[in-house]
C-alpha positions, 0 to 999 in steps of 0.5 A: 415451086412453093405455095403455102396457102391454096389447098387447090394447088395441092391437086396438081402442083406435084405434076406441073410447074410450067405456065398454063399456055391457054391464053352463090348464094343462100338461095338459087336466085343469082343470075350474075355476075355479082359480088353482092353476096361475097362477104356473106358467102365467105363466112358461110363457106369458112364456117362449113369448112371448119365444121366438115370432117371430109378433107376433100369437101372441106378443102373445096369449101375453103377454095371457094371462100378464097376465090370469093375473098379476092373479089371473084363475081358469082353467076349461074352456069351449067355442070354436066352430071352423068350427061345431064345439065344441072344449074350451079352457082359458079365463079372462076379465077386465073391465078398467075404466080410471079417470081421477082416480077416475072410470071412463072406458073399459073392455074385456072380454077372454076368453082361450082356449087349448089344452094347454100354450100351444103349440097354438091360442090365441084372444083375444075382446075387446070395447069400445065397440061394437067387437070383436076376435078374435085367433087364433094357431095353430102354422101361422098367426095373424091378427086380426079387428077390426070393429063388434059387441057381444057378449052380455054379462051380468056377475055380481056382483063377488065376493072379492078377486083372488089376485094373482100380481104378486110372481112375475110377470116384469117384461116381463109388466108387469101393473099394480098395480090400484086394485081387483080382484075375482072376477067371472063373466059369461055371454058370447057372441061371434058367429063371425068369420073369422080365418086361414081359419076361423071362431071364435065363443064360444057363450053360456056362463058364463066365470070371470074378474075385474074389474080397475080401473086408473088412467090418466093424464088427457089433456093439456090 
């Protein structure tokens, strides 16, 4: 499988090619879900991405900008850090990869961040029996990649996404989707150790989107 535009795909694509079988702001005021600040946040995270030398942290910022560009809503949620519940801004995306109209792969991503993006960022990612947890803080960054399956119960797809691609910088390179719909999920990720701490996503409803994109078929 070849995907040339999603940094978060690099976390797990080398480990998995099968289909996933499991069916925000400049302040802390968002309760969500809302897309009211997507345009501003896309520019904010793109600017931080370009100004950040730490590859993991910079990539996480780009991941968030890409998800928001497709129209994913932002809400608040809980991340467990060393067993302590902390409030984060949160959004999510189920990305379905189509090859000639047939789904061939998918991955589910929850992106969480504090404040205006200069604080902690946590990306939870799952596909085909593997999970990846990327953490970026002002002091350090790192990632866990390994086998695992989050608890994931997808809600019914809803209204069409409100796209922000027209105001998204070209270096974000979010794709024009085949289809994009709002979709929430009840999801939980087990705790993983990253940058000297444990990060988990306790079971909760996370607002997000279901995004279908085309990929090129493999060479004969």
